[in-house]
N, C-alpha and C positions, 0 to 999 in steps of 0.2 A: 550475583552481587554487582552493583554498579561499578564501572571502572573508576579508578581514583586518579588517573593521570591528569595533570593540569591542562586546560585547553587555552590556546591563544585567545586573548581577549578581543572582542569586537567592540566597535564604538570608538570614540575619541579619535576619529580619523582613520581607524583601521576598517577595511571593508568587511562585510559579513561573509564568512567562509561557508561556501555551499558544497554539499555533496549531492551529485546528480546521478540518479539511477533510472535507466530505461534500456530495454533490450534491443531497441532499434537505434543503430548508430546515427542515422540521418536525423532522427528526432532529437537525440542527445546533442548533435551538432547545432541544430536550430535553437534548442533551448539554451545551450551554452552561449550562443551569439546574443540572445536576448539578455541573459543575466550579466555576462561579461561586458556588455555595452553600457552598464550602469556603474558609476563611480563607487557606489557603496556596496556592490556585490561582486564576489569573486568565486568562480568554481574552482575548488582545490582538488577534487577527485571525481572520477566517473566510474560507474559500475554498470554491468549489463545484466545483473540479476540481484535478487534481494540478499542472498547469502554474501555476495561480494560487497554489497553496500554495507552490511553489518561489519564485515572485516575491515573495510576502508575507514569506517567511522571510528573504529578503535585506534587506527593508525594516525588519521589526520585530525581527529577531534574537531569536526566542523561545528559551526553555529546552527546551521540549518540543513535539513535533508529534504530534497525534492524527489519523491519516489513515484514511479509509475505503478499502477495497481497490478496489471497483468505482466508478470515476468517469469522466466523459467526458474525451476528449482525452488525458489521462495518468492511468494508474491510481495508486492509493496506493503500490503496490510500485515502480512506475517513479519516482514522486516521492521515495520513500524512498531509492532508490539515488542519485538526484541530490542530495538533501539531505545524505546521508552523505558525498558527495564534496565539496560546497562548504562544508559546515558540520559538520566531523567531531565537534564537541563537542555537537551537538544530540541530545537523546534522542528516540526515535521509538517510538510505539505504533501498532499497526494495529487499527482498529475495523471489524468486518465482520459481515455477516449469514451468512457461510459458515463452518461448522465443518468444516474440511477439513485433513487432515494435510499435503497438499502446499503449501497456502497458508501453513501454519505455518512450514515449513522455508524457503519462499521469502521469508517476512517476515524470518526471522533472517538469511538470506543478504543481504537488501537493507539490513540495518543496524538493523532494529527490535529492541527488547529485550522486546517483549510483544505479545500478540495477544488481543483481547477481543471476543467475539461481542456484537452489539448486544442480543441477548436477555438478557444478564446485565450490561449496562453500568450500570444503576442500582445494582447490587450490587457490582460488581468494578472499575469503571473508576477510581474515586478511588484505590483501593489500588494499581492498576496504574501510575497516574501517579507515585505516591510511590515505588514500587519502582524504576521507571525512573530517577528522579532520584537514587536511591541507588546507581545502577549495577548493579541486580539485575534478572535476567530475571523476567518475570511469566508464570506458567502458571496459567490458571484451572482449577479442579478437573476440569472436563469434558475439557479438553485433555490433562491428565496421564493420566487414565484411558484416553482414546483412544490416546495415544502408547504407553503401556505395552502395551495390547492389541495394537496394530499391530506393535510390536517383537516381541512373543511370537509373533504369527502369522508374521511374516517369518522369525524365527529357526527356527520349526518347519518352514517350507517351504523354507528356504535361499534366500530372495529378498533381493536388495539393495534399498536405497532407490531410488526411481525417479529417473532422470536428468532434467534439464530438457529438455523436448522441442524447444523453439525458443529461438533466441538472443534477447537483449534487443531488438535492432533488429527482428527478425521479429515479436516480441511487439508492438512499437509499430505496425508495419504491420498486423498482424492486428487489433488493437483498432480502428484507424481504418477498415479494410475493413468490419468488423462494424458500425460506426456508420453505414455508408452512404456514406462519402466515395469519390469517384472517385480513380483513380490519379494524376491531375493534382493534385487537392486534397491527397492524401497527400504527394506529392512536394514541394509548396509548404510544407506544415506541417513536414516533417522535413528540409527543405533537401537533398533528394537528387533524382536524376533519375527520370523516369517509368519509364525502362528498369530502374532499380534496384528500384523498387517492384514492377514486374512480376516481376522475378527472385526477390525475396523471397517473393512470393505463390506462384510456381511451386514454390519450394523447400519451402514449408510444405505445399502440397497433396501433394507427393511424400512428405515425411517423415511426415506425419500420416495418409497413406492416404485423403485426402479428394478430392472431385471438383470442387467449385465454390464460389462465394462463399457460397451458402446453407449448405453444410457448414462453411465457416470460421466463419460467424456462429454456428451451433449450438455449435461447439467453443468459441468465445469466451464464450458464455453458460455452458456447462458448466464452464469453468475459471475463471469469475468475472471475466473481463476487462470484460464488460458485463453489465448486468442485463436480464432478459427484459421 
């Protein structure tokens, strides 16, 4: 059920209140310098993982969340889904080192209105924040070019957009497996049984055509759930 606490109002001279989440302290510091350097933006909370971002959003009631995709415990995409559920009026931007079409569509499905690669954050992030607060989607130029090229390629080949290969729960289990957690630890973190964890892992191995934990870890790295 969405939180019902009132949120401090943005606009009318009040700066946009930003929650920033990235597991790299140096990246957070750099992004914060970019955002706090603007008179209409103010970072009010920082998190180093998705779970902490969700908790801080409940406390600080920001106007905008800027989330890295690859973070420990809970990814930015997982956090975005939860934030969109508990705080539907929160604007969300994804900040990532991955320029990947599938991440872009997953970000939109998770409730984000924009996707900014870290490589162009100094140039595009402020504009993306303002666009999100106006209720407008933000596509940086490289994304637009890649999406048009991809669309034309798919149209030429008659290929549909790829389906999501794993469920949200399987993705949670996959991330924790790749981070090195045992089945018992994963069960405790997700409040499910060890048997359920093992079933999810077996299902993923079968669906993805993988053999073992090492293959799952490689897949998690390749899809951006964890960083190498």
